[in-house]
C-alpha positions as CSV (number, residue, x, y, z in Angstrom):
1,M,51.8,-19.8,12.9
2,T,50.9,-21.1,9.4
3,Q,47.4,-21.9,10.5
4,A,46.5,-18.6,12.1
5,P,44.7,-17.1,9.1
6,A,42.5,-20.2,8.8
7,R,40.1,-19.1,11.6
8,P,38.8,-16.0,9.8
9,T,38.6,-17.9,6.6
10,A,36.7,-20.7,8.3
11,G,34.4,-18.2,9.9
12,R,33.6,-16.5,6.6
13,R,32.9,-19.9,5.0
14,Q,30.5,-20.7,7.9
15,H,28.7,-17.4,7.5
16,D,28.6,-17.9,3.7
17,R,27.0,-21.3,4.1
18,E,24.4,-19.9,6.5
19,I,23.6,-16.9,4.3
20,V,23.2,-19.0,1.2
21,A,21.1,-21.7,2.9
22,L,18.7,-19.1,4.2
23,A,18.8,-16.5,1.4
24,V,18.3,-18.7,-1.7
25,P,15.0,-20.3,-0.5
26,A,13.8,-16.9,0.8
27,F,14.4,-15.4,-2.6
28,G,12.3,-18.1,-4.2
29,A,9.5,-17.5,-1.8
30,L,9.6,-13.7,-2.3
31,V,9.4,-14.1,-6.1
32,A,6.5,-16.5,-5.8
33,E,4.4,-13.9,-4.0
34,P,3.9,-11.5,-7.0
35,L,3.2,-14.4,-9.2
36,F,-0.2,-14.7,-7.5
37,V,-1.3,-11.3,-8.9
38,M,0.3,-12.1,-12.3
39,A,-1.7,-15.4,-12.5
40,D,-4.9,-13.6,-11.6
41,S,-4.2,-10.9,-14.2
42,A,-3.5,-13.4,-17.0
43,I,-6.7,-15.3,-16.3
44,V,-9.0,-12.3,-15.7
45,G,-7.5,-10.4,-18.6
46,H,-9.3,-12.7,-21.0
47,L,-12.7,-11.8,-19.5
48,G,-12.4,-8.2,-20.7
49,T,-10.8,-4.8,-20.1
50,A,-13.2,-3.7,-17.5
51,Q,-12.7,-6.9,-15.4
52,L,-8.9,-6.5,-15.7
53,A,-9.1,-2.9,-14.7
54,G,-11.3,-3.8,-11.7
55,L,-8.8,-6.5,-10.7
56,G,-5.9,-3.9,-10.9
57,V,-7.7,-1.6,-8.5
58,A,-8.7,-4.3,-6.0
59,S,-5.2,-5.9,-6.1
60,A,-3.6,-2.6,-5.4
61,L,-5.8,-2.1,-2.3
62,L,-5.2,-5.6,-1.1
63,T,-1.5,-5.4,-1.6
64,T,-1.3,-2.1,0.3
65,A,-3.4,-3.5,3.2
66,V,-1.3,-6.6,3.6
67,S,2.1,-4.9,3.1
68,V,1.3,-2.5,5.9
69,F,1.3,-5.6,8.2
70,V,4.6,-7.0,7.0
71,F,6.0,-6.3,10.5
72,L,4.2,-9.5,11.5
73,A,7.0,-11.4,9.7
74,Y,9.8,-9.1,10.6
75,A,9.1,-8.7,14.3
76,T,8.3,-12.4,14.7
77,T,11.5,-13.5,13.0
78,A,13.6,-11.3,15.4
79,A,11.9,-12.5,18.5
80,V,11.8,-16.2,17.6
81,S,15.5,-16.3,16.4
82,R,16.7,-14.8,19.7
83,R,15.0,-17.5,21.7
84,V,16.4,-20.1,19.3
85,G,19.9,-18.7,20.0
86,A,19.2,-18.9,23.7
87,G,18.3,-22.6,23.3
88,D,14.7,-22.2,24.4
89,L,12.7,-23.6,21.5
90,Q,9.5,-23.8,23.7
91,A,9.6,-20.1,24.3
92,A,10.5,-19.5,20.6
93,I,7.4,-21.3,19.4
94,R,5.3,-19.7,22.1
95,Q,6.5,-16.3,20.9
96,G,5.6,-17.3,17.3
97,M,2.1,-18.3,18.4
98,D,1.6,-14.9,19.9
99,G,2.4,-13.4,16.5
100,I,0.0,-15.7,14.8
101,W,-2.8,-14.8,17.2
102,L,-2.1,-11.1,16.6
103,A,-2.3,-11.8,12.8
104,L,-5.8,-13.4,13.2
105,L,-7.0,-10.4,15.3
106,L,-5.7,-7.9,12.8
107,G,-7.1,-9.8,9.9
108,A,-10.6,-9.9,11.5
109,A,-10.3,-6.1,12.1
110,V,-9.4,-5.5,8.5
111,I,-12.4,-7.5,7.3
112,T,-14.8,-5.5,9.4
113,V,-13.5,-2.3,7.7
114,V,-13.1,-3.5,4.1
115,L,-16.4,-5.3,3.6
116,P,-18.8,-2.4,4.2
117,T,-16.4,0.3,2.7
118,A,-15.3,-1.6,-0.4
119,P,-17.3,0.6,-2.8
120,V,-15.9,3.8,-1.2
121,L,-12.3,2.4,-1.3
122,V,-12.6,1.5,-4.9
123,D,-14.0,5.0,-5.6
124,L,-11.0,6.6,-3.8
125,F,-8.6,4.8,-6.2
126,G,-10.4,6.5,-9.1
127,S,-11.8,3.4,-10.7
128,S,-14.0,4.0,-13.7
129,H,-17.8,3.4,-13.7
130,T,-17.4,0.2,-15.8
131,A,-14.5,-1.3,-13.7
132,A,-15.8,-0.3,-10.2
133,P,-18.4,-3.1,-9.9
134,Y,-15.8,-5.7,-10.7
135,A,-13.3,-4.1,-8.4
136,T,-15.8,-4.1,-5.5
137,T,-16.8,-7.7,-6.1
138,Y,-13.2,-8.9,-6.1
139,L,-12.2,-6.8,-3.1
140,R,-15.1,-8.0,-1.0
141,I,-14.5,-11.6,-1.7
142,S,-10.7,-11.4,-1.4
143,A,-11.0,-9.6,1.9
144,L,-12.1,-12.9,3.4
145,G,-8.6,-14.2,2.7
146,I,-6.8,-11.3,4.5
147,P,-6.6,-13.1,7.9
148,A,-5.0,-16.0,6.1
149,M,-2.5,-13.7,4.4
150,L,-1.5,-12.2,7.7
151,V,-1.2,-15.6,9.3
152,V,1.1,-16.6,6.5
153,L,3.2,-13.5,7.2
154,A,3.4,-14.3,10.9
155,A,4.0,-18.0,10.4
156,T,6.7,-17.3,7.8
157,G,8.4,-15.2,10.5
158,V,8.2,-18.1,12.9
159,L,9.9,-20.5,10.5
160,R,12.5,-17.9,9.5
161,G,13.3,-17.4,13.2
162,L,13.7,-21.2,13.5
163,Q,16.2,-20.9,10.6
164,D,13.9,-22.5,8.1
165,T,13.3,-20.7,4.8
166,R,12.8,-23.9,2.8
167,T,9.3,-24.6,4.1
168,P,8.0,-21.1,3.1
169,L,9.4,-21.7,-0.4
170,Y,7.6,-25.0,-0.8
171,V,4.4,-23.5,0.5
172,A,4.7,-20.5,-1.7
173,V,5.2,-22.6,-4.8
174,A,2.4,-25.0,-3.9
175,G,0.1,-22.0,-3.2
176,F,0.9,-20.4,-6.6
177,I,0.1,-23.6,-8.4
178,A,-3.1,-24.1,-6.5
179,N,-4.1,-20.5,-7.0
180,A,-3.6,-20.7,-10.8
181,A,-5.6,-24.0,-11.1
182,L,-8.4,-22.8,-8.9
183,N,-8.7,-19.5,-10.7
184,A,-8.8,-21.2,-14.1
185,G,-11.4,-23.7,-12.9
186,L,-13.7,-21.2,-11.1
187,V,-13.4,-18.4,-13.7
188,Y,-14.0,-20.5,-16.8
189,G,-15.0,-24.0,-15.7
190,A,-17.6,-22.8,-13.2
191,G,-18.4,-19.6,-15.1
192,L,-18.0,-17.4,-12.0
193,G,-16.0,-14.7,-13.8
194,I,-14.0,-12.3,-11.7
195,A,-15.7,-13.6,-8.5
196,G,-14.2,-17.0,-9.3
197,S,-10.8,-15.5,-9.4
198,A,-11.3,-13.9,-6.0
199,W,-12.6,-17.2,-4.5
200,G,-9.7,-19.1,-6.0
201,T,-7.2,-16.7,-4.3
202,V,-9.1,-16.9,-1.0
203,I,-9.1,-20.8,-1.0
204,A,-5.4,-20.8,-1.9
205,Q,-4.5,-18.4,0.8
206,W,-6.4,-20.3,3.5
207,G,-4.8,-23.5,2.2
208,M,-1.3,-22.0,2.7
209,A,-2.3,-20.7,6.2
210,A,-3.5,-24.2,7.1
211,V,-0.2,-25.8,6.1
212,Y,1.8,-23.2,8.1
213,L,-0.4,-23.7,11.1
214,T,0.0,-27.5,10.9
215,V,3.8,-27.1,10.8
216,V,3.8,-24.6,13.8
217,I,1.4,-26.7,15.8
218,R,3.5,-29.8,15.3
219,G,6.5,-27.9,16.6
220,A,4.5,-26.6,19.6
221,R,3.4,-30.1,20.6
222,R,7.0,-31.4,20.1
223,H,8.3,-28.8,22.5
224,A,5.3,-28.7,24.8
225,A,4.5,-25.0,23.9
226,S,1.1,-23.7,24.6
227,L,-1.2,-22.9,21.7
228,R,-3.6,-20.7,23.7
229,P,-3.7,-17.0,23.1
230,D,-1.8,-15.0,25.7
231,A,-2.9,-11.4,26.2
232,A,0.5,-10.3,27.4
233,G,2.4,-12.0,24.6
234,I,0.0,-10.7,21.9
235,R,0.4,-7.2,23.4
236,A,4.2,-7.5,23.4
237,S,4.1,-8.7,19.7
238,A,2.0,-5.7,18.8
239,Q,4.3,-3.3,20.7
240,A,7.4,-4.7,18.9
241,G,5.6,-4.3,15.6
242,V,4.6,-0.6,16.0
243,P,8.0,0.9,15.1
244,L,8.3,-1.4,12.1
245,L,4.8,-0.3,11.1
246,V,5.9,3.3,11.2
247,R,9.0,2.3,9.1
248,T,6.8,0.5,6.5
249,L,4.3,3.4,6.2
250,S,7.1,5.9,5.8
251,L,8.6,3.8,3.0
252,R,5.2,3.4,1.3
253,A,4.8,7.2,1.5
254,I,8.1,7.7,-0.3
255,L,7.0,5.3,-3.1
256,M,3.6,7.0,-3.4
257,I,5.2,10.5,-3.5
258,A,7.6,9.3,-6.3
259,T,4.7,7.9,-8.3
260,A,2.7,11.1,-7.8
261,V,5.6,13.2,-9.0
262,A,6.1,11.0,-12.0
263,A,2.4,11.4,-12.9
264,R,2.9,15.2,-12.9
265,L,5.8,14.8,-15.4
266,G,3.5,13.4,-18.1
267,D,2.1,10.2,-19.6
268,A,5.4,9.0,-21.0
269,D,7.2,9.6,-17.8
270,I,4.7,7.9,-15.6
271,A,4.6,4.9,-18.0
272,A,8.4,4.7,-17.9
273,H,8.4,5.1,-14.1
274,Q,6.0,2.1,-13.7
275,I,8.4,0.0,-15.8
276,I,11.4,1.1,-13.8
277,L,9.6,0.6,-10.5
278,S,8.6,-2.9,-11.4
279,L,12.3,-3.7,-12.2
280,W,13.4,-2.0,-8.9
281,S,10.9,-4.1,-7.0
282,L,12.3,-7.3,-8.6
283,L,15.9,-6.3,-7.8
284,A,14.7,-5.6,-4.2
285,F,13.6,-9.3,-3.9
286,A,17.2,-10.5,-4.4
287,L,18.5,-8.0,-1.9
288,D,15.7,-8.6,0.6
289,A,16.5,-12.3,0.6
290,I,19.9,-11.5,2.1
291,A,18.2,-9.2,4.6
292,I,15.9,-12.0,5.7
293,A,18.9,-14.2,6.3
294,G,20.3,-11.3,8.3
295,Q,17.2,-11.1,10.5
296,A,17.4,-14.8,11.4
297,I,21.2,-15.1,11.8
298,I,21.7,-11.9,13.8
299,G,18.8,-12.7,16.2
300,R,20.2,-16.2,16.8
301,Y,23.7,-14.9,17.6
302,L,22.4,-12.2,20.0
303,G,20.1,-14.7,21.7
304,A,23.1,-17.0,22.1
305,D,25.0,-14.1,23.9
306,D,27.6,-14.0,21.1
307,P,28.1,-10.3,20.2
308,Q,31.3,-11.0,18.3
309,G,29.6,-13.6,16.1
310,A,26.8,-11.1,15.4
311,R,29.3,-8.4,14.4
312,E,31.2,-10.8,12.1
313,A,28.0,-12.0,10.5
314,C,27.0,-8.4,10.0
315,R,30.3,-7.6,8.3
316,R,30.1,-10.6,6.0
317,M,26.5,-9.9,5.0
318,V,27.4,-6.3,4.2
319,Q,30.0,-7.7,1.8
320,W,27.4,-10.0,0.3
321,G,25.0,-7.1,-0.1
322,M,27.5,-4.9,-1.8
323,A,28.7,-7.7,-4.1
324,V,25.2,-8.7,-5.1
325,G,24.4,-5.0,-5.6
326,V,27.4,-4.6,-8.0
327,V,26.3,-7.6,-10.0
328,L,22.7,-6.4,-10.2
329,G,23.8,-3.0,-11.2
330,F,26.0,-4.4,-14.0
331,L,23.1,-6.5,-15.3
332,V,20.8,-3.5,-15.3
333,L,23.4,-1.4,-17.1
334,T,24.1,-3.9,-19.8
335,S,20.5,-5.1,-20.3
336,R,18.8,-1.7,-20.6
337,P,18.3,-1.8,-24.4
338,L,17.0,-5.4,-24.2
339,F,14.8,-4.9,-21.1
340,L,12.7,-1.9,-22.3
341,P,11.2,-3.5,-25.5
342,L,9.7,-6.2,-23.3
343,F,7.4,-3.6,-21.8
344,T,6.9,-0.9,-24.5
345,S,7.4,-0.1,-28.1
346,D,6.8,3.6,-27.6
347,A,10.1,5.5,-28.4
348,V,9.2,8.4,-26.1
349,V,8.7,6.1,-23.1
350,K,12.0,4.3,-23.9
351,D,13.9,7.7,-24.1
352,A,12.5,8.7,-20.7
353,A,13.4,5.3,-19.1
354,L,16.9,4.8,-20.5
355,P,18.8,7.5,-18.5
356,A,16.7,6.8,-15.4
357,L,17.7,3.2,-15.5
358,L,21.3,4.3,-15.4
359,M,20.5,5.8,-12.0
360,V,18.9,2.5,-10.9
361,A,22.0,0.6,-12.0
362,L,24.4,3.0,-10.2
363,S,22.4,2.8,-7.0
364,Q,22.3,-1.0,-6.6
365,P,25.5,-1.3,-4.5
366,I,24.0,1.3,-2.1
367,C,20.7,-0.6,-2.1
368,G,22.6,-3.9,-1.4
369,V,24.2,-2.5,1.8
370,V,20.9,-0.7,2.9
371,F,18.8,-3.9,2.6
372,V,21.4,-5.9,4.6
373,L,21.8,-3.4,7.4
374,D,18.0,-3.0,7.5
375,G,17.8,-6.8,8.0
376,V,20.5,-6.8,10.6
377,L,18.9,-4.1,12.7
378,M,15.5,-5.9,12.4
379,G,17.1,-9.1,13.6
380,A,18.5,-7.2,16.5
381,G,15.0,-5.9,17.4
382,D,16.1,-2.3,16.8
383,G,12.7,-1.2,15.5
384,P,12.5,2.2,17.2
385,Y,15.7,3.3,15.5
386,L,14.6,2.0,12.1
387,A,11.3,3.9,12.5
388,G,13.1,7.2,13.3
389,A,15.7,6.7,10.5
390,M,12.9,6.1,7.9
391,L,11.0,9.2,9.1
392,V,14.2,11.3,8.6
393,T,14.6,9.8,5.1
394,L,11.0,10.7,4.3
395,V,11.6,14.3,5.5
396,V,14.7,14.6,3.3
397,F,13.2,12.9,0.2
398,T,9.9,14.7,0.1
399,P,11.0,18.3,-0.7
400,V,13.7,17.1,-3.1
401,A,11.2,15.0,-5.0
402,L,8.5,17.7,-5.1
403,L,11.1,20.1,-6.6
404,V,11.7,17.8,-9.6
405,P,8.7,19.1,-11.7
406,I,9.7,22.7,-10.9
407,L,13.4,22.5,-11.5
408,G,13.2,20.1,-14.4
409,G,15.3,17.0,-15.1
410,G,12.3,14.8,-15.7
411,L,12.3,11.1,-14.7
412,T,16.1,10.9,-14.4
413,A,16.0,13.7,-11.8
414,L,13.3,11.8,-9.9
415,W,15.3,8.6,-9.8
416,A,18.3,10.7,-8.7
417,A,16.1,11.7,-5.8
418,M,15.3,8.0,-5.2
419,T,19.1,7.4,-5.1
420,L,19.5,10.2,-2.6
421,M,16.8,8.6,-0.5
422,M,18.7,5.3,-0.5
423,T,21.9,7.2,0.3
424,V,20.3,8.8,3.3
425,R,19.1,5.4,4.5
426,L,22.6,4.1,4.0
427,L,24.1,6.9,6.2
428,T,21.6,6.4,9.0
429,L,21.9,2.6,9.0
430,W,25.7,2.7,8.7
431,L,26.0,5.1,11.7
432,R,23.8,2.8,13.8
433,S,25.8,-0.3,12.8
434,R,29.1,1.5,13.6
435,S,27.9,2.6,17.0
436,G,27.3,-1.0,18.2
437,R,24.2,0.1,20.1
438,W,22.2,-2.5,18.3
439,V,24.2,-5.3,19.9
440,V,21.9,-6.2,22.8
441,T,22.3,-9.9,23.8
442,G,19.8,-12.2,25.5
443,A,16.6,-14.1,24.8
444,T,14.7,-10.8,24.8
445,R,15.9,-7.3,23.9
């Protein structure tokens, strides 16, 4: 009788160990990604304002293009982790190879579009006449690294599915160091200017892709998995990714609408919005790390035909998400006066940002649960529901956000609309998690 409560305690400890082991390295890898752009900006910034402006436009285009295909990581993680749970490592790696082949095909398609249309794309982003040539140069060269970036996404999904988030961390850190060194050497040492920065990034990205491919190929040989492209497998990977693509595009639309509304509020408000959005993105990395752990763990439990384990892991991760959200919210709340001077000395911008940051702080517990449940449903392969839920969220958010300039309230009202958006996501994801319809066991969904 005295030992009866030990089981749930032991179960929680096991889940905690798994979550920490996967989430902490995943967080490190996520943080390393934006450092690529920061390193490029720091190096190119010394070339001149026009060069830095050109880099800003080209980087925005590249980031948008690559982030659209983030489903390569998400869908691959879910599919591979299920097969790991089922004990079929050969099929798991074979599934991962299908995702990598899909990444190469999509990368080749993006290159064929970007290379001839680079000047038009730069123009659409409103680049100035002085910055446009630099933006076009950087975009055209960097486009050659897009297949490598997509391979990195897919291969990262493979390793996450295999319950390995440490290797992506090591590769990301090594890639950042190589990127910074190559950029400095090619921009200044070789005198290539902004083109040198682009080539440095391309070389670093292909180097990262080569490391990932080496790791996956070794695993394939160890478990006698075929490396050849399989049309049916690639098609299945693409079909699994379509709903997640819809989800990602809907989320990107929400962020673009928010930025467009902020721009209509005035220069001080858009400046404050960019500061807050950068902080919001940084906080999202911490929460997304738990979501990544959720993808890998839930897929493994469902593949092992253990629905009870999947539910218990989901509950524990929700508790983690809420707890981390409360901590992050408290940190934002208490550090607001210290955080803003790092980005601006303009009192008007600070006045606009300060109350809006309060909304960000209050929303963090909601964000914590949303990110976790998003990861859980991704790990379960519940992409169609996630796509539908995000479309509903977009439909609710859009008219509310567009009313902000009309009804007043400024940036604080806009971030209240963003909090509403996260609340709608919480409601749709919570209802799905409560229904249990996501709990579909087996090596495939």
